C-alpha positions as CSV (number, residue, x, y, z in Angstrom):
1,M,-31.8,36.2,-31.9
2,R,-32.5,37.0,-28.2
3,L,-32.6,34.0,-25.7
4,K,-35.8,33.8,-23.7
5,T,-35.3,35.2,-20.3
6,A,-36.0,31.9,-18.6
7,L,-33.2,30.3,-20.8
8,W,-30.8,33.1,-19.8
9,V,-31.4,32.9,-16.1
10,A,-30.9,29.0,-16.2
11,A,-27.8,29.7,-18.1
12,Y,-26.6,32.1,-15.6
13,L,-27.5,30.1,-12.6
14,R,-25.4,27.2,-14.1
15,R,-22.4,29.6,-14.6
16,C,-22.6,30.5,-10.9
17,Q,-22.7,26.7,-10.0
18,V,-19.7,26.0,-12.0
19,E,-17.8,28.8,-10.2
20,G,-18.8,27.6,-6.9
21,V,-21.2,30.2,-6.0
22,S,-24.8,30.0,-4.8
23,G,-27.3,31.6,-7.0
24,V,-31.1,31.6,-6.9
25,V,-34.2,32.9,-8.8
26,R,-35.6,35.3,-5.9
27,R,-38.4,36.5,-8.2
28,R,-39.6,35.2,-11.5
29,G,-41.1,37.4,-14.2
30,A,-42.0,37.1,-17.9
31,E,-40.7,33.9,-19.3
32,E,-40.3,35.6,-23.0
33,A,-38.6,38.9,-22.4
34,G,-38.8,40.1,-18.7
35,A,-36.1,42.4,-17.4
36,V,-33.3,40.9,-15.2
37,F,-32.0,42.4,-12.1
38,V,-28.7,40.5,-10.4
39,R,-28.1,41.3,-7.2
40,I,-24.6,40.1,-5.7
41,S,-24.8,39.8,-2.0
42,R,-21.3,40.2,-0.4
43,L,-22.7,38.6,3.1
44,D,-21.7,41.5,5.0
45,G,-24.8,43.8,5.0
46,T,-23.8,45.0,1.5
47,S,-24.7,44.0,-2.2
48,D,-24.0,45.1,-5.6
49,L,-26.8,45.3,-8.1
50,F,-26.7,44.8,-11.7
51,G,-30.0,45.5,-14.3
52,P,-30.4,46.1,-17.8
53,A,-28.2,48.8,-19.4
54,P,-29.4,51.6,-21.5
55,Q,-29.5,51.3,-25.0
56,S,-26.4,52.8,-25.9
57,A,-24.4,49.9,-23.9
58,F,-25.9,47.4,-26.1
59,E,-24.4,48.8,-29.3
60,A,-20.9,48.9,-27.2
61,A,-21.5,45.3,-26.3
62,E,-20.6,44.1,-29.7
63,G,-23.8,42.6,-30.8
64,A,-24.9,40.9,-27.2
65,A,-28.6,40.4,-26.7
66,R,-27.9,41.5,-23.0
67,A,-26.0,44.0,-21.5
68,F,-25.7,44.8,-17.7
69,A,-24.9,48.1,-15.9
70,Q,-24.6,49.0,-12.4
71,S,-28.2,50.1,-11.2
72,L,-26.8,52.2,-8.1
73,A,-24.2,54.7,-8.0
74,E,-22.3,53.4,-5.0
75,Q,-21.4,49.9,-5.0
76,P,-21.2,47.8,-2.8
77,A,-24.5,49.6,-1.4
78,A,-26.3,48.8,2.0
79,D,-28.6,45.8,1.6
80,A,-31.6,48.2,2.4
81,A,-30.8,50.4,-0.6
82,V,-30.7,47.7,-2.9
83,E,-34.1,46.4,-1.4
84,N,-35.7,49.8,-1.8
85,Y,-34.3,50.0,-5.1
86,L,-36.0,46.4,-6.3
87,A,-39.1,47.5,-4.8
88,R,-39.6,50.4,-6.9
89,E,-38.5,48.3,-9.8
90,V,-41.1,45.7,-9.1
91,R,-44.0,48.5,-8.8
92,F,-43.1,49.9,-11.9
93,D,-42.5,46.5,-14.3
94,P,-44.1,43.5,-12.3
95,D,-42.5,41.3,-15.1
96,I,-38.7,41.6,-13.8
97,W,-36.7,38.9,-12.7
98,I,-34.6,39.0,-9.6
99,V,-31.5,36.7,-9.3
100,E,-29.6,36.7,-6.0
101,V,-26.0,35.5,-6.0
102,E,-23.8,35.3,-2.7
103,D,-20.3,35.8,-3.2
104,R,-18.1,37.5,-0.4
105,A,-15.6,38.5,-3.4
106,G,-18.7,40.4,-5.2
107,R,-17.9,38.4,-8.5
108,N,-21.0,38.4,-10.7
109,F,-19.6,36.7,-13.9
110,L,-22.2,38.8,-16.2
111,D,-19.3,39.0,-18.7
112,I,-19.4,35.5,-19.2
113,V,-22.9,34.8,-19.8
114,S,-24.3,36.9,-22.5
115,G,-27.1,36.2,-25.2
């Protein structure tokens, strides 16, 4: 059974907090099943961006309900490139969530929080 997106995001933000990293919901999407994009701001003008992985990755993730993949080929990418990508995604699907995390080391914790 897949967790509702709102619950998954809350758990993810709690994990960030436990690790001493600041994370916020920048855009709230569909409560039940909105896609989640996680932006890791490195605080130097660059960011990493992770979004829903292709279906093949779900099978490789051994039953995990959520799997993430890099959204941009170049990571970290310039903040402007990340913003452009997210703007296109919002136009395509207005139900997406955007979670923003600030960490100079680029840690994302996506391997810890699944479900």
